[in-house]
DRENKOL-957448 format. One record per atom (N, C-alpha, C): atom name; y, x negated, z negated; residue number from 1. Coordinates in nm, 4 decimals, padded with zeros to 6 digits. Layout:
<figus>
- CA / Y / X / Z / NUM
...
</figus>
This chain:
<figus>
- N / -00.1189 / -00.0822 / 00.0000 / 1
- CA / 00.0000 / 00.0000 / 00.0000 / 1
- C / 00.1251 / -00.0865 / 00.0000 / 1
- N / 00.1282 / -00.1856 / -00.0876 / 2
- CA / 00.2442 / -00.2744 / -00.0967 / 2
- C / 00.2570 / -00.3584 / 00.0309 / 2
- N / 00.1462 / -00.4149 / 00.0747 / 3
- CA / 00.1468 / -00.4989 / 00.1952 / 3
- C / 00.1905 / -00.4191 / 00.3176 / 3
- N / 00.1416 / -00.2977 / 00.3292 / 4
- CA / 00.1783 / -00.2142 / 00.4440 / 4
- C / 00.3272 / -00.1842 / 00.4430 / 4
- N / 00.3831 / -00.1510 / 00.3274 / 5
- CA / 00.5267 / -00.1241 / 00.3173 / 5
- C / 00.6072 / -00.2446 / 00.3658 / 5
- N / 00.5736 / -00.3619 / 00.3140 / 6
- CA / 00.6508 / -00.4821 / 00.3476 / 6
- C / 00.6244 / -00.5340 / 00.4885 / 6
- N / 00.5151 / -00.4928 / 00.5476 / 7
- CA / 00.4863 / -00.5266 / 00.6872 / 7
- C / 00.5917 / -00.4636 / 00.7796 / 7
- N / 00.6436 / -00.3460 / 00.7431 / 8
- CA / 00.7392 / -00.2741 / 00.8267 / 8
- C / 00.8829 / -00.2801 / 00.7749 / 8
- N / 00.9025 / -00.2971 / 00.6455 / 9
- CA / 01.0391 / -00.2970 / 00.5912 / 9
- C / 01.1130 / -00.4244 / 00.6320 / 9
- N / 01.2431 / -00.4116 / 00.6484 / 10
- CA / 01.3272 / -00.5270 / 00.6772 / 10
- C / 01.3349 / -00.5681 / 00.8221 / 10
- N / 01.2656 / -00.5013 / 00.9108 / 11
- CA / 01.2745 / -00.5357 / 01.0525 / 11
- C / 01.4097 / -00.4970 / 01.1104 / 11
- N / 01.4740 / -00.3949 / 01.0509 / 12
- CA / 01.6007 / -00.3443 / 01.1029 / 12
- C / 01.7150 / -00.3536 / 01.0021 / 12
- N / 01.6945 / -00.4086 / 00.8869 / 13
- CA / 01.8014 / -00.4116 / 00.7865 / 13
- C / 01.7489 / -00.4639 / 00.6543 / 13
- N / 01.7726 / -00.3866 / 00.5498 / 14
- CA / 01.7321 / -00.4231 / 00.4139 / 14
- C / 01.5813 / -00.4487 / 00.4101 / 14
- N / 01.5420 / -00.5662 / 00.3630 / 15
- CA / 01.4001 / -00.6013 / 00.3645 / 15
- C / 01.3180 / -00.5283 / 00.2580 / 15
- N / 01.3855 / -00.4548 / 00.1719 / 16
- CA / 01.3151 / -00.3807 / 00.0682 / 16
- C / 01.3178 / -00.2302 / 00.0925 / 16
- N / 01.3570 / -00.1894 / 00.2148 / 17
- CA / 01.3640 / -00.0471 / 00.2477 / 17
- C / 01.3161 / -00.0249 / 00.3908 / 17
- N / 01.2719 / 00.0969 / 00.4180 / 18
- CA / 01.2303 / 00.1363 / 00.5524 / 18
- C / 01.3406 / 00.2201 / 00.6163 / 18
- N / 01.3842 / 00.1792 / 00.7333 / 19
- CA / 01.4771 / 00.2617 / 00.8108 / 19
- C / 01.3967 / 00.3740 / 00.8749 / 19
- N / 01.4645 / 00.4668 / 00.9394 / 20
- CA / 01.3943 / 00.5751 / 01.0096 / 20
- C / 01.3000 / 00.5164 / 01.1156 / 20
- N / 01.3471 / 00.4172 / 01.1902 / 21
- CA / 01.2645 / 00.3549 / 01.2934 / 21
- C / 01.1437 / 00.2831 / 01.2367 / 21
- N / 01.1632 / 00.2139 / 01.1253 / 22
- CA / 01.0521 / 00.1439 / 01.0604 / 22
- C / 00.9499 / 00.2429 / 01.0054 / 22
- N / 00.9997 / 00.3528 / 00.9486 / 23
- CA / 00.9105 / 00.4559 / 00.8961 / 23
- C / 00.8288 / 00.5174 / 01.0101 / 23
- N / 00.8930 / 00.5383 / 01.1239 / 24
- CA / 00.8248 / 00.5934 / 01.2412 / 24
- C / 00.7126 / 00.5003 / 01.2867 / 24
- N / 00.7418 / 00.3693 / 01.2944 / 25
- CA / 00.6391 / 00.2717 / 01.3339 / 25
- C / 00.5237 / 00.2708 / 01.2349 / 25
- N / 00.5557 / 00.2709 / 01.1054 / 26
- CA / 00.4534 / 00.2681 / 01.0019 / 26
- C / 00.3613 / 00.3897 / 01.0153 / 26
- N / 00.4199 / 00.5079 / 01.0268 / 27
- CA / 00.3392 / 00.6293 / 01.0381 / 27
- C / 00.2529 / 00.6281 / 01.1634 / 27
- N / 00.3126 / 00.5871 / 01.2734 / 28
- CA / 00.2411 / 00.5879 / 01.4016 / 28
- C / 00.1233 / 00.4895 / 01.4012 / 28
- N / 00.1426 / 00.3726 / 01.3424 / 29
- CA / 00.0383 / 00.2694 / 01.3458 / 29
- C / -00.0601 / 00.2781 / 01.2292 / 29
- N / -00.0119 / 00.3187 / 01.1118 / 30
- CA / -00.0974 / 00.3172 / 00.9930 / 30
- C / -00.1586 / 00.4540 / 00.9600 / 30
- N / -00.0945 / 00.5620 / 01.0027 / 31
- CA / -00.1440 / 00.6964 / 00.9736 / 31
- C / -00.1463 / 00.7817 / 01.1006 / 31
- N / -00.2118 / 00.7332 / 01.2064 / 32
- CA / -00.2067 / 00.8055 / 01.3339 / 32
- C / -00.2654 / 00.9464 / 01.3273 / 32
- N / -00.3663 / 00.9669 / 01.2460 / 33
- CA / -00.4247 / 01.1011 / 01.2376 / 33
- C / -00.3315 / 01.1978 / 01.1647 / 33
- N / -00.2409 / 01.1455 / 01.0854 / 34
- CA / -00.1451 / 01.2291 / 01.0123 / 34
- C / -00.0316 / 01.2752 / 01.1031 / 34
- N / 00.0136 / 01.1873 / 01.1931 / 35
- CA / 00.1283 / 01.2213 / 01.2784 / 35
- C / 00.0901 / 01.2630 / 01.4192 / 35
- N / -00.0316 / 01.2361 / 01.4600 / 36
- CA / -00.0741 / 01.2710 / 01.5957 / 36
- C / -00.0334 / 01.1641 / 01.6955 / 36
- N / -00.0531 / 01.1929 / 01.8237 / 37
- CA / -00.0234 / 01.0939 / 01.9283 / 37
- C / 00.1257 / 01.0686 / 01.9442 / 37
- N / 00.2065 / 01.1722 / 01.9275 / 38
- CA / 00.3513 / 01.1554 / 01.9355 / 38
- C / 00.4139 / 01.2014 / 01.8048 / 38
- N / 00.5147 / 01.1286 / 01.7616 / 39
- CA / 00.5830 / 01.1604 / 01.6367 / 39
- C / 00.6892 / 01.2657 / 01.6653 / 39
- N / 00.6850 / 01.3757 / 01.5925 / 40
- CA / 00.7850 / 01.4813 / 01.6027 / 40
- C / 00.9154 / 01.4304 / 01.5401 / 40
- N / 01.0163 / 01.4066 / 01.6246 / 41
- CA / 01.1415 / 01.3481 / 01.5770 / 41
- C / 01.2096 / 01.4347 / 01.4706 / 41
- N / 01.2105 / 01.5659 / 01.4913 / 42
- CA / 01.2726 / 01.6553 / 01.3923 / 42
- C / 01.1940 / 01.6529 / 01.2615 / 42
- N / 01.0623 / 01.6539 / 01.2727 / 43
- CA / 00.9777 / 01.6466 / 01.1535 / 43
- C / 00.9972 / 01.5158 / 01.0791 / 43
- N / 01.0075 / 01.4064 / 01.1548 / 44
- CA / 01.0310 / 01.2757 / 01.0937 / 44
- C / 01.1659 / 01.2736 / 01.0223 / 44
- N / 01.2668 / 01.3304 / 01.0860 / 45
- CA / 01.4004 / 01.3345 / 01.0255 / 45
- C / 01.3977 / 01.4145 / 00.8951 / 45
- N / 01.3295 / 01.5297 / 00.8970 / 46
- CA / 01.3196 / 01.6125 / 00.7751 / 46
- C / 01.2412 / 01.5392 / 00.6664 / 46
- N / 01.1294 / 01.4775 / 00.7054 / 47
- CA / 01.0475 / 01.4074 / 00.6073 / 47
- C / 01.1250 / 01.2919 / 00.5448 / 47
- N / 01.1925 / 01.2126 / 00.6284 / 48
- CA / 01.2698 / 01.0998 / 00.5775 / 48
- C / 01.3801 / 01.1490 / 00.4849 / 48
- N / 01.4457 / 01.2557 / 00.5224 / 49
- CA / 01.5508 / 01.3130 / 00.4398 / 49
- C / 01.4951 / 01.3618 / 00.3063 / 49
- N / 01.3793 / 01.4264 / 00.3099 / 50
- CA / 01.3163 / 01.4744 / 00.1866 / 50
- C / 01.2753 / 01.3592 / 00.0955 / 50
- N / 01.2284 / 01.2497 / 00.1554 / 51
- CA / 01.1849 / 01.1336 / 00.0765 / 51
- C / 01.3027 / 01.0556 / 00.0205 / 51
- N / 01.4134 / 01.0567 / 00.0918 / 52
- CA / 01.5300 / 00.9756 / 00.0587 / 52
- C / 01.6093 / 01.0392 / -00.0557 / 52
- N / 01.5576 / 01.0258 / -00.1763 / 53
- CA / 01.6166 / 01.0907 / -00.2933 / 53
- C / 01.7571 / 01.0402 / -00.3252 / 53
- N / 01.7853 / 00.9126 / -00.2988 / 54
- CA / 01.9181 / 00.8590 / -00.3310 / 54
- C / 02.0155 / 00.8691 / -00.2134 / 54
- N / 01.9714 / 00.9301 / -00.1035 / 55
- CA / 02.0550 / 00.9588 / 00.0144 / 55
- C / 02.1224 / 00.8365 / 00.0759 / 55
- N / 02.0486 / 00.7239 / 00.0817 / 56
- CA / 02.1045 / 00.6028 / 00.1434 / 56
- C / 02.0570 / 00.5843 / 00.2879 / 56
- N / 01.9917 / 00.6868 / 00.3424 / 57
- CA / 01.9426 / 00.6879 / 00.4808 / 57
- C / 01.8260 / 00.5927 / 00.5051 / 57
- N / 01.7637 / 00.5450 / 00.3976 / 58
- CA / 01.6464 / 00.4586 / 00.4072 / 58
- C / 01.5466 / 00.5012 / 00.3001 / 58
- N / 01.4224 / 00.4563 / 00.3161 / 59
- CA / 01.3166 / 00.4891 / 00.2199 / 59
- C / 01.2798 / 00.3612 / 00.1452 / 59
- N / 01.3047 / 00.3602 / 00.0141 / 60
- CA / 01.2680 / 00.2424 / -00.0650 / 60
- C / 01.1217 / 00.2541 / -00.1079 / 60
- N / 01.0712 / 00.1538 / -00.1786 / 61
- CA / 00.9288 / 00.1519 / -00.2117 / 61
- C / 00.8883 / 00.2700 / -00.2992 / 61
- N / 00.9713 / 00.3049 / -00.3961 / 62
- CA / 00.9383 / 00.4165 / -00.4848 / 62
- C / 00.9288 / 00.5471 / -00.4048 / 62
- N / 01.0215 / 00.5677 / -00.3144 / 63
- CA / 01.0189 / 00.6877 / -00.2302 / 63
- C / 00.8956 / 00.6877 / -00.1393 / 63
- N / 00.8611 / 00.5714 / -00.0856 / 64
- CA / 00.7417 / 00.5548 / -00.0017 / 64
- C / 00.6145 / 00.5850 / -00.0816 / 64
- N / 00.6053 / 00.5317 / -00.2030 / 65
- CA / 00.4881 / 00.5536 / -00.2874 / 65
- C / 00.4712 / 00.7023 / -00.3178 / 65
- N / 00.5813 / 00.7717 / -00.3435 / 66
- CA / 00.5752 / 00.9157 / -00.3664 / 66
- C / 00.5224 / 00.9891 / -00.2434 / 66
- N / 00.5639 / 00.9441 / -00.1249 / 67
- CA / 00.5171 / 01.0091 / -00.0024 / 67
- C / 00.3663 / 00.9922 / 00.0131 / 67
- N / 00.3148 / 00.8745 / -00.0205 / 68
- CA / 00.1696 / 00.8531 / -00.0118 / 68
- C / 00.0951 / 00.9386 / -00.1131 / 68
- N / 00.1529 / 00.9550 / -00.2309 / 69
- CA / 00.0904 / 01.0415 / -00.3313 / 69
- C / 00.0851 / 01.1852 / -00.2801 / 69
- N / 00.1930 / 01.2323 / -00.2177 / 70
- CA / 00.1948 / 01.3683 / -00.1650 / 70
- C / 00.0925 / 01.3864 / -00.0523 / 70
- N / 00.0820 / 01.2882 / 00.0365 / 71
- CA / -00.0163 / 01.2955 / 00.1455 / 71
- C / -00.1580 / 01.2987 / 00.0870 / 71
- N / -00.1819 / 01.2197 / -00.0148 / 72
- CA / -00.3126 / 01.2154 / -00.0799 / 72
- C / -00.3468 / 01.3506 / -00.1419 / 72
- N / -00.2498 / 01.4123 / -00.2083 / 73
- CA / -00.2707 / 01.5442 / -00.2685 / 73
- C / -00.2996 / 01.6482 / -00.1611 / 73
- N / -00.2229 / 01.6428 / -00.0505 / 74
- CA / -00.2450 / 01.7371 / 00.0593 / 74
- C / -00.3860 / 01.7225 / 00.1166 / 74
- N / -00.4306 / 01.5996 / 00.1346 / 75
- CA / -00.5658 / 01.5755 / 00.1874 / 75
- C / -00.6711 / 01.6261 / 00.0905 / 75
- N / -00.6510 / 01.6016 / -00.0366 / 76
- CA / -00.7456 / 01.6496 / -00.1371 / 76
- C / -00.7525 / 01.8020 / -00.1356 / 76
- N / -00.6380 / 01.8678 / -00.1306 / 77
- CA / -00.6344 / 02.0143 / -00.1270 / 77
- C / -00.7053 / 02.0661 / -00.0014 / 77
- N / -00.6835 / 01.9984 / 00.1116 / 78
- CA / -00.7484 / 02.0382 / 00.2360 / 78
- C / -00.8999 / 02.0305 / 00.2231 / 78
- N / -00.9502 / 01.9197 / 00.1698 / 79
- CA / -01.0944 / 01.9006 / 00.1621 / 79
- C / -01.1590 / 01.9869 / 00.0527 / 79
- N / -01.0821 / 02.0254 / -00.0475 / 80
- CA / -01.1378 / 02.1161 / -00.1482 / 80
- C / -01.1679 / 02.2525 / -00.0878 / 80
- N / -01.0907 / 02.2903 / 00.0135 / 81
- CA / -01.1129 / 02.4169 / 00.0811 / 81
- C / -01.2143 / 02.4084 / 00.1926 / 81
- N / -01.2700 / 02.2912 / 00.2155 / 82
- CA / -01.3674 / 02.2701 / 00.3229 / 82
- C / -01.4965 / 02.3474 / 00.2958 / 82
- N / -01.5541 / 02.4087 / 00.4002 / 83
- CA / -01.6809 / 02.4834 / 00.3814 / 83
- C / -01.7933 / 02.3968 / 00.3249 / 83
- N / -01.7930 / 02.2685 / 00.3518 / 84
- CA / -01.8973 / 02.1795 / 00.3012 / 84
- C / -01.8920 / 02.1676 / 00.1488 / 84
- N / -01.7757 / 02.1931 / 00.0895 / 85
- CA / -01.7586 / 02.1809 / -00.0559 / 85
- C / -01.7870 / 02.3119 / -00.1269 / 85
- N / -01.7970 / 02.4201 / -00.0552 / 86
- CA / -01.8157 / 02.5519 / -00.1172 / 86
- C / -01.9592 / 02.5733 / -00.1595 / 86
</figus>
């Protein structure tokens, strides 16, 4: 998680934060099944805005970690409803 964040952060600015473009690259390359073949620009903008609690137009590590926790919870909820688990 930490290595992946720092692999993409700082390519466009602050080395300890993800810009919108860096976040897009990270999602596309590291979570392709989550975003699909093409990244929905409006969805990405909304997600980044929702994650950006301090409104600095970037996603810091704490905000990124929260996003991974939310994705993990969503996946768990999805699989709990799976017919194989019933």
